[in-house]
N, C-alpha and C positions, 0 to 999 in steps of 0.2 A: 450565390455567385459572389466570391470574395477572394482576396489573395491567400496564398497558402500559408498556414500556420503551424503545420504538423512537423515532425522530425524528418530528417533526410540523412541516409547512410551512404557511405562510399560504395561505388560499384562501377559501372562502365564509364568510360571517358565520354562525357557528354559535350566535349568541345569540337567534335568532328563526326561526320558519317563514314568517314574512310574506315574501311575494314569491318564494317558493321553488317550484321544480319538483322533486319528489322522486319516485323510482320504486321499485317493489317489487322486491326482490332475493330470489328464491326459494333460491338456493344449493343445490339438490336434486340436482344431477347428480354422479354418481360413476362410475368406470370400473375395469374389471379392471386391476389393477397400480398403482393410484394410492395404495395404502396404507390406504385407507378400510376395506377388508374387506367392502365392499357393492358388488360388481360390477354396473355398468350400472343404478344406481339412477335411476329416472325416465327411462331410455332403454328399459328392457326392459318387456315385457308378457308376463304369465304366465311370467316368469323366461327369457323368450327375447328376444334382441336380434340380429336377422338379417333378411334380406330376407323380407318378409311378416309380421313380428312385431316392432313397436316401438311407442314410446309417444308419439313427437314428430311434429309436423306441419311444423315448420321444421328445416332442417339448420344447425348452427352454421358460420359462417365462420371457419375456423382458420388463414387465410393468414398472419396476423401472429405466430402462436403459435410459440415454439421447440420444438425436438424433444422437450424434456422436459415440454412441456405438451400434446402430442398423443398420443391413444390410438387404436391401430388397431382397426377393426371389420370384420365380415364383409361389410359393404357396399362396393360399388364404384361409381365415376363411370362416365360413358359411355365414357371412353377406357381403361377396365379398371383404373385406378389405385385404390389402397385409400383409402377414406373415413375420416376421423379426426374424433374429437369431443374434447371438453375435460371436465376435471373441476373442480367447485367446491371440491374438497378441496385442490387445488394453489394454494398462496399466490401464486405468480407469476402464474397466470392471473387470480385475483380482483383482484390489484393491476392488471393489464392492463384489466379491466373498469371499475375506478374511473378509470383513465386515460381510457378512452373517455368516461366521463361528464364528466371535467373538460374534455377537448377539445371536447365538444359544448355545454358550458355547463349541463349538468344538475348540479343542486346536491348531490344525494346520494341516499341509499337507506334505505328501511325494510327491515331485514334480517329475513326471515321466520324465526319460530322456532315450528315445529309442535309444540304441547304434547303431542300423542299420541306423538311420537317419543322423548320423554324416558324412556319405560318400557323401551326396548330399549337395551342397552349399546353396540352398534356405532352405532345411529342417534343416541343421545345424544352420543357422541364426535364424530360428524359435525357435529351441530349446534354443538357448542363450537368445533371446528376452523374451520368456516365462519364463525361470529361473530368469532373471532379473526382470521381472514384479512381480513375486512371492516374491523374495527377498525383494523389496521395499514394497510390500503390506503388508507382514508379519511384517516388521518393523514398518510401519506406523500405524497398528492397533493392534499390540501387540500379534501376533500369532507366532507359531514356524513353521520352515520349514526344510526339509531335502532333499537332492539330492538322488533320487533313480534310478539307473541304471536297465533298462529292457533290457536283452540280447536276447530277442526274435528275431529271424531272423538272428542271427550272426552265422557265419560258423566257423568250425575248422580252426585254424590258423589266426583268426581275433582279438584275445584278445589284442594285442599290440595296435590296433587302440583305444580300450576303455581305455587303460592305457595312451595313448598319450592324449586322450580327457580329462581325470581327471587331467593330468598334466596342461593342458591348463587352466582349471577351477581354479586350485589352484594358478597357476602363474599370471593369468589375473584378476580374480575375487576374489581371496584370499578366496575361499570357505573353511570354517572351520578355517581360520587363521586371518580373518579380525575382528580387535577389535571394529570397528564401527558396525558391523553387529551383532546386539544383538539378532536377531530372529533365528540364526542358532542353531538347537537343539543339546545339548550335553547329554551324558548319562555316568555315572560313570567316570566323569572327562575328557571325551574325546568328540570331535565332532562326530556326527553319520553320516554314509554313508550307504546306502542300495544297494544291488545287487539282482536283482529278476530273477528267472528262472533256478536255479541249480537243476539238478536231474530229470527234466521233460523229458519224452521220446521224445518229439517233438521239443526240443529246444537244445542249445548248449550242447552236451553230453560229451565233452572231459574234463574229470576231472583234467588232469594236467593243463590245461589252467584256470580252475577255481581256482585251488590251487595257481597258479601264481597270479592271480588277488587279492584273499584274502590276501595272504602274502603282496603283494604290498600296499594295503590299510591299513594294520595293522602296517607293519614294515618297509617300505621304509624310509630312513633317511630324505628325503626332502619332500616327498608326502604322507607319512603314519601317523600313530599315531591316527588312527580313531577307533571308536567303529563300528564294521561291523555287519550289519543285513543282513541276507540272507532270500530271499523269496524262499521257497521250496514247493514240492508237499505235499499233505495230507499224503501220505505214506512214508514220510521221516524217520521216525523212524524204520519201520518195513520193508522197502524196497519193499512195494507192491503197489497195485492200480495204481496211476498215477506216480509212482516213478521208476527210473532205479534200477535195482537189481545189484548194483555195490559197492563193499566194499570201493572203493576210494571215493565214495560219502559221506559215513559215516565219514571218515577221514577228509574230507573237512568241514562237518558240525562241527565236534569237534573244529575247529578253529574259528567258528563264535562266536560272543558275544550275538547276538540276533537272534532267530529262528522264522520265521513267516510262517506257512504252508498255502497254498492257499485252499480255501474252495468253491469259486464260482462254482456253478453247482454240487457240490459234495453230496448235499441233496436237497430236494425240498418242504419239508413240515415242520411245526413247530415240528411235532413228530420225523421226521427224523432228524432234527437238534439237539434235545434232545439226540438222540441216538449216533449222531456223537460226542457230548460233552462227553458222558459216555465212548465210545469206543476209541476216539482219543484224545480229548483235555486233559481230566483228566490224561491218562497215560503219555501223552506228557509233561504235567507240572510236573508230579512226576519225569520223566527223567531229566528235566531241573534243578529241585531242587538238584538232586543227582550230576548233573554235573556242577553246577555253572553257568548256562546260564540264560538268560531272554527269555521270550516267548511272542510273539505278535499275538494272534488269529486274523483271519480275519472273519468279518461278512458283510453280503450285504442284501439289501433289497428286492431283487427280481431278475428275469432275463428275458431278451427277446432280441433276434437278428433277428426278423422276417424280417425286411427290409434289413439287411446286408447279412444274411445268407438263407433267405427264409425258416427259421424255424417257429415253431409255435408262434403267437403273444401271449405274456404273458406266457411264458414257465414255469416260476416258479412264481406264483402269490404272490403279496405283502400282501394281505389279510388285507388291511388297517393298515399296520404296525405290525400286529401280528407275521409275519414271522421274521422280523428283530428284534423285541424286545425279541422274545423267544431265539434267538441266544445270544443276549446280557446277558440275565438272565442266561442262561446255562453256558456261558463263565465265568461269575462271580462265579456261584456254582462250577465250576471245578477248580477255584483257579487263574483265570486270573487277572492281575493287570494293564494291558494296552490293548488297542484295536486298530485294524486297520479297518476302514470303507472303503469298496470297493463299489463304488467310489464317489467322489464328483461330477463329471461332465460326466460321462461315459453314454452318451445317446445311443451310438451304441449297447452296450449289455444290456440296460435297468436296470443298476445298480446305475443310478444317485441319489443322495440325494439332489442336489442343487434344485433351484426352477424351476419346470416344469410346463407347461401350462395344464389347465383343459379344454381349448378351442383350441385344435390344429387345423391345417388346415384340411379341408375336401377335398374328391375327390379320386383319384386313388391310394393314398398311405394311409395306416391305422397306426394310433398312438394310444399309450397308454395314460392314464391320471393317476392322483393321486386319481382316484375314488371319486372326489368330495371333497377331503380333501384339507385344505390350501396348497398353493404352497411351504411353508416353513416347512411343517409338518415333513418331514424326517430330515431336518436339525435340528429342535428342539429335535426330538426323539434320534438323535445321541448325542446331547448335554446332554440329560437326562441320556444316557449311561455312560457319565463321572461321573455323580453324583452317578450312581449305582456302577461304579467301585471303588469309593472312599468311599463307604459305607454311603453317604449322604441320600440315599433312599434304601428301602429294595428290595430284589430280589424277586419279585412277578410277576406273569403272567399278572396282570393288567397293562396296559399302563399308564404312569403317566399322570395325568390330564393337567400338564403344557405343555405336547406335544399334547394333544388332545383339546386344547382350541378353 
């Protein structure tokens, strides 16, 4: 962990989130032999990664990866050839991912930092290596990045651990402070930091700890001065659905600079997405206008966690991009000026937009495909969403031809 010393090339305007399409970068995947010491993280289930036992519903497209980026698995393709996967621990692959973002017109990534992983030495090391990989990749290819804390799995009384971790990032990596790190995103004159999970009924529910963390990020004399984005439930404004019914939650929300309600799984069809935009996004955006906040809607391409949770395969169908594009159009119509795409690399829950294989392994485990579409289809569609936000293309139901090439 140290300040950035590599090159930085011109690219996206990192002075604002306005007009940007950002994606969530999980960076969770490690492999046997990649140096992480955590074999098959987020590929395995019950410590097994083999036909009949795995954690992912999509298989990554590794066609462009070099031999030093591909890791062999026990899985086999229909022709009997070895099926390979990638590691987020490998800096060459992470740079390739950010190149895919650049080539598609995606502005950058919120790099997920799961706070519960900071207690384990190997997991903590992985978090730091992946963050450093993303920092270098974003600078080298002209994209933006932001640290996003995910407080899933944290228990009451543990917020000081997160605060101490942030202090370490600022002290050692100079996150948000490093003049050589041109890729770190700023908004309204301050560097951005995100904290995800406040107000959910099944996550850290102690509002005083959330208030302490928000105040620290915004106002601490040494480690504060950041624009704070909060990832909150769909029912954040009305204190219903997936949100705690706690007035202290609303008090904390009022301290945020950017509000980003989670939508994955909250609707399942293009028609339901349109209704969600009408009943949730539009009133939310009106609230943010009255209260001087910024608003970052979440859109996602589909959903499936069959291999992880034994749920239905293709639980929320992608419909060859129609589901995703409908959300983007409705967000624009509702008044959105920025978008968060969930997720870049989330193969576990079937929300990945990065390049996935149309010829996954065969055998005891079932996988989804992109329905014969090019492996970069959803990357390009997310890039087109940026053009939509900025008014470069009209908000119509028809998927842009540049995405469907």
